[in-house]
KENU-973038 format. One record per residue (C-alpha): residue number from 1; residue in one letter; x, y, z. Coordinates in Angstrom, 2 decimals. Layout:
residues N
<pt><i>NUM</i><aa>A</aa><px>X</px><py>Y</py><pz>Z</pz></pt>
...
end
This chain:
residues 76
<pt><i>1</i><aa>M</aa><px>34.83</px><py>24.13</py><pz>-0.46</pz></pt>
<pt><i>2</i><aa>H</aa><px>31.57</px><py>24.31</py><pz>1.45</pz></pt>
<pt><i>3</i><aa>R</aa><px>30.89</px><py>22.73</py><pz>4.84</pz></pt>
<pt><i>4</i><aa>K</aa><px>27.48</px><py>21.77</py><pz>6.14</pz></pt>
<pt><i>5</i><aa>M</aa><px>26.44</px><py>23.33</py><pz>9.44</pz></pt>
<pt><i>6</i><aa>T</aa><px>23.30</px><py>22.98</py><pz>11.51</pz></pt>
<pt><i>7</i><aa>I</aa><px>22.14</px><py>26.08</py><pz>13.37</pz></pt>
<pt><i>8</i><aa>T</aa><px>19.19</px><py>26.77</py><pz>15.61</pz></pt>
<pt><i>9</i><aa>I</aa><px>17.25</px><py>30.02</py><pz>15.20</pz></pt>
<pt><i>10</i><aa>D</aa><px>13.98</px><py>31.36</py><pz>16.46</pz></pt>
<pt><i>11</i><aa>E</aa><px>10.95</px><py>30.30</py><pz>14.41</pz></pt>
<pt><i>12</i><aa>E</aa><px>10.03</px><py>33.92</py><pz>13.75</pz></pt>
<pt><i>13</i><aa>V</aa><px>13.51</px><py>34.58</py><pz>12.32</pz></pt>
<pt><i>14</i><aa>Y</aa><px>13.24</px><py>31.49</py><pz>10.13</pz></pt>
<pt><i>15</i><aa>E</aa><px>9.86</px><py>32.59</py><pz>8.79</pz></pt>
<pt><i>16</i><aa>G</aa><px>11.27</px><py>36.03</py><pz>8.02</pz></pt>
<pt><i>17</i><aa>L</aa><px>14.22</px><py>34.51</py><pz>6.16</pz></pt>
<pt><i>18</i><aa>Y</aa><px>11.86</px><py>32.25</py><pz>4.26</pz></pt>
<pt><i>19</i><aa>R</aa><px>9.69</px><py>35.20</py><pz>3.19</pz></pt>
<pt><i>20</i><aa>L</aa><px>12.62</px><py>37.48</py><pz>2.38</pz></pt>
<pt><i>21</i><aa>V</aa><px>15.06</px><py>35.22</py><pz>0.54</pz></pt>
<pt><i>22</i><aa>G</aa><px>13.34</px><py>31.89</py><pz>0.02</pz></pt>
<pt><i>23</i><aa>R</aa><px>14.20</px><py>28.40</py><pz>1.21</pz></pt>
<pt><i>24</i><aa>R</aa><px>16.97</px><py>27.62</py><pz>-1.27</pz></pt>
<pt><i>25</i><aa>K</aa><px>18.81</px><py>30.92</py><pz>-0.78</pz></pt>
<pt><i>26</i><aa>M</aa><px>19.03</px><py>31.14</py><pz>3.02</pz></pt>
<pt><i>27</i><aa>S</aa><px>22.53</px><py>29.70</py><pz>3.30</pz></pt>
<pt><i>28</i><aa>Q</aa><px>24.01</px><py>32.18</py><pz>0.81</pz></pt>
<pt><i>29</i><aa>F</aa><px>22.16</px><py>35.07</py><pz>2.42</pz></pt>
<pt><i>30</i><aa>I</aa><px>23.53</px><py>34.17</py><pz>5.88</pz></pt>
<pt><i>31</i><aa>E</aa><px>27.04</px><py>33.58</py><pz>4.49</pz></pt>
<pt><i>32</i><aa>D</aa><px>27.02</px><py>37.00</py><pz>2.80</pz></pt>
<pt><i>33</i><aa>L</aa><px>26.02</px><py>38.63</py><pz>6.10</pz></pt>
<pt><i>34</i><aa>V</aa><px>28.58</px><py>36.76</py><pz>8.22</pz></pt>
<pt><i>35</i><aa>R</aa><px>31.59</px><py>36.77</py><pz>5.85</pz></pt>
<pt><i>36</i><aa>P</aa><px>32.77</px><py>40.36</py><pz>6.48</pz></pt>
<pt><i>37</i><aa>H</aa><px>32.83</px><py>39.66</py><pz>10.21</pz></pt>
<pt><i>38</i><aa>V</aa><px>34.85</px><py>36.45</py><pz>10.09</pz></pt>
<pt><i>39</i><aa>V</aa><px>37.01</px><py>36.63</py><pz>6.94</pz></pt>
<pt><i>40</i><aa>D</aa><px>39.45</px><py>39.51</py><pz>6.95</pz></pt>
<pt><i>41</i><aa>T</aa><px>40.19</px><py>40.16</py><pz>3.29</pz></pt>
<pt><i>42</i><aa>A</aa><px>40.60</px><py>43.92</py><pz>3.62</pz></pt>
<pt><i>43</i><aa>L</aa><px>44.14</px><py>43.55</py><pz>4.91</pz></pt>
<pt><i>44</i><aa>D</aa><px>45.12</px><py>41.23</py><pz>2.04</pz></pt>
<pt><i>45</i><aa>E</aa><px>43.60</px><py>43.59</py><pz>-0.50</pz></pt>
<pt><i>46</i><aa>G</aa><px>45.45</px><py>46.52</py><pz>1.05</pz></pt>
<pt><i>47</i><aa>Y</aa><px>48.78</px><py>44.70</py><pz>0.86</pz></pt>
<pt><i>48</i><aa>R</aa><px>48.13</px><py>43.79</py><pz>-2.79</pz></pt>
<pt><i>49</i><aa>A</aa><px>47.36</px><py>47.42</py><pz>-3.60</pz></pt>
<pt><i>50</i><aa>M</aa><px>50.51</px><py>48.63</py><pz>-1.84</pz></pt>
<pt><i>51</i><aa>A</aa><px>52.67</px><py>46.05</py><pz>-3.63</pz></pt>
<pt><i>52</i><aa>A</aa><px>51.26</px><py>47.18</py><pz>-6.98</pz></pt>
<pt><i>53</i><aa>D</aa><px>52.33</px><py>50.78</py><pz>-6.25</pz></pt>
<pt><i>54</i><aa>E</aa><px>55.87</px><py>50.73</py><pz>-7.68</pz></pt>
<pt><i>55</i><aa>V</aa><px>56.77</px><py>54.24</py><pz>-6.50</pz></pt>
<pt><i>56</i><aa>R</aa><px>55.71</px><py>53.45</py><pz>-2.96</pz></pt>
<pt><i>57</i><aa>E</aa><px>57.57</px><py>50.13</py><pz>-3.04</pz></pt>
<pt><i>58</i><aa>A</aa><px>60.77</px><py>51.86</py><pz>-4.22</pz></pt>
<pt><i>59</i><aa>E</aa><px>60.49</px><py>54.42</py><pz>-1.40</pz></pt>
<pt><i>60</i><aa>A</aa><px>59.86</px><py>51.65</py><pz>1.13</pz></pt>
<pt><i>61</i><aa>K</aa><px>62.91</px><py>49.72</py><pz>-0.09</pz></pt>
<pt><i>62</i><aa>E</aa><px>65.06</px><py>52.83</py><pz>0.14</pz></pt>
<pt><i>63</i><aa>W</aa><px>63.82</px><py>53.44</py><pz>3.70</pz></pt>
<pt><i>64</i><aa>C</aa><px>64.47</px><py>49.81</py><pz>4.72</pz></pt>
<pt><i>65</i><aa>D</aa><px>67.97</px><py>49.86</py><pz>3.22</pz></pt>
<pt><i>66</i><aa>A</aa><px>68.80</px><py>53.08</py><pz>5.08</pz></pt>
<pt><i>67</i><aa>L</aa><px>67.42</px><py>51.66</py><pz>8.33</pz></pt>
<pt><i>68</i><aa>A</aa><px>69.46</px><py>48.48</py><pz>7.90</pz></pt>
<pt><i>69</i><aa>K</aa><px>72.60</px><py>50.59</py><pz>7.38</pz></pt>
<pt><i>70</i><aa>D</aa><px>71.82</px><py>52.62</py><pz>10.52</pz></pt>
<pt><i>71</i><aa>V</aa><px>71.40</px><py>49.41</py><pz>12.55</pz></pt>
<pt><i>72</i><aa>A</aa><px>74.66</px><py>48.02</py><pz>11.19</pz></pt>
<pt><i>73</i><aa>D</aa><px>76.49</px><py>51.26</py><pz>12.07</pz></pt>
<pt><i>74</i><aa>A</aa><px>75.01</px><py>51.26</py><pz>15.60</pz></pt>
<pt><i>75</i><aa>A</aa><px>76.23</px><py>47.70</py><pz>16.19</pz></pt>
<pt><i>76</i><aa>R</aa><px>79.88</px><py>48.77</py><pz>15.77</pz></pt>
end
């Protein structure tokens, strides 16, 4: 979903955008520049990659199970 937003920029910056990307492409150009700074997808992608690594997931489960056992033993 897209939302409409009104921004104010210096006339010189506007003219540069107009020359560089054209009137109909300014919004996408600005969105592409801003997106990496405001939408953190790197963390999500990293978690997906880790979850897809079955060997790593098996080792992590083994570690968690051992830790849970240690905690249970310490509670006695």
